[in-house]
C-alpha positions as CSV (number, residue, x, y, z in Angstrom):
1,M,119.2,193.6,105.1
2,T,121.2,196.1,103.1
3,D,124.3,194.0,103.4
4,Q,122.6,191.0,101.9
5,A,121.1,193.2,99.1
6,A,124.6,194.4,98.2
7,V,126.0,190.9,97.9
8,R,125.2,189.5,94.5
9,D,125.2,185.8,93.7
10,P,125.9,185.7,90.0
11,G,125.5,181.9,89.8
12,L,127.0,180.4,86.7
13,Q,126.4,183.4,84.4
14,P,130.1,184.5,84.5
15,E,131.2,181.0,83.6
16,R,128.7,180.8,80.7
17,T,129.9,184.1,79.4
18,R,133.6,183.0,79.5
19,L,132.7,179.8,77.7
20,A,130.8,181.8,75.0
21,W,133.8,184.0,74.4
22,R,136.1,181.0,74.2
23,R,133.7,179.2,71.7
24,T,133.6,182.3,69.5
25,T,137.4,182.6,69.7
26,L,137.8,179.0,68.7
27,S,135.4,179.4,65.7
28,C,137.3,182.5,64.6
29,T,140.5,180.6,64.8
30,V,139.1,177.7,62.7
31,A,137.8,180.2,60.1
32,A,141.2,181.9,59.9
33,I,143.1,178.6,59.6
34,L,140.7,177.4,56.9
35,A,141.2,180.6,55.0
36,G,144.9,180.2,55.2
37,R,144.7,176.6,54.1
38,A,142.5,177.5,51.1
39,A,144.9,180.2,50.1
40,L,147.9,177.8,50.1
41,H,146.0,174.8,48.7
42,H,144.7,176.5,45.5
43,G,147.9,178.4,44.7
44,T,149.0,181.7,45.9
45,T,147.6,184.7,44.0
46,T,147.9,188.2,45.1
47,L,144.2,188.3,46.0
48,S,144.3,185.2,48.1
49,V,147.4,186.4,50.0
50,L,145.6,189.7,50.7
51,V,142.4,188.0,51.8
52,C,144.4,185.7,54.0
53,A,146.3,188.6,55.6
54,L,143.0,190.4,56.2
55,C,141.6,187.2,57.9
56,L,144.7,187.2,60.1
57,L,144.3,190.8,61.0
58,L,140.7,190.4,61.8
59,W,141.5,187.3,63.9
60,L,144.1,189.2,65.9
61,G,141.6,192.1,66.4
62,F,139.0,189.7,67.8
63,L,141.6,187.9,70.0
64,A,142.5,191.3,71.5
65,V,138.9,192.1,72.3
66,A,138.2,188.6,73.7
67,H,141.4,188.7,75.8
68,R,140.4,192.0,77.4
69,R,136.9,190.7,78.1
70,L,138.0,187.4,79.6
71,T,140.5,189.3,81.8
72,A,137.8,191.7,83.0
73,L,135.5,188.7,83.7
74,S,138.2,187.0,85.8
75,A,139.3,190.1,87.7
76,T,136.1,190.9,89.6
77,S,132.9,189.2,90.6
78,R,130.9,191.9,88.9
79,P,132.6,193.1,85.7
80,R,131.8,196.3,83.9
81,P,129.5,195.9,80.9
82,L,131.2,195.5,77.6
83,A,131.9,198.9,76.1
84,P,129.9,199.7,72.9
85,R,133.2,200.2,71.0
86,A,134.5,196.8,72.0
87,A,131.2,195.1,71.2
88,A,131.2,196.8,67.8
89,M,134.8,195.7,67.2
90,A,134.1,192.1,68.2
91,T,131.0,192.0,65.9
92,L,132.8,193.6,63.0
93,C,135.8,191.2,63.3
94,T,133.5,188.1,63.6
95,M,131.3,189.0,60.6
96,A,134.2,190.2,58.4
97,L,136.2,187.0,59.2
98,A,133.2,184.9,58.3
99,V,132.9,186.7,55.0
100,C,136.6,186.4,54.2
101,A,136.6,182.7,55.1
102,T,133.6,182.1,53.0
103,A,135.2,183.9,50.1
104,M,138.4,181.9,50.5
105,V,136.6,178.5,50.6
106,L,134.4,179.3,47.5
């Protein structure tokens, strides 16, 4: 009985988690592209270039966190929990990118 208790059937939960990370990565990519488009479409000012560069840096930071998490999810059947620092980094990048994209569009 202990052998069966040690074996864990995660079901589709790892796949749902991978898909959620991919959806969030896609939405961050779209926000970064829209910010870049807005900066180029309305003329390039120093502020728009700085905000666009900030969006790019935030997007790259989120991509780094997402890549590490997706790699960890694919490596084992039972990945370690997301570290608080990585969770905070992903949240910060996502929220700041949304604010920057909104500022660029308005």
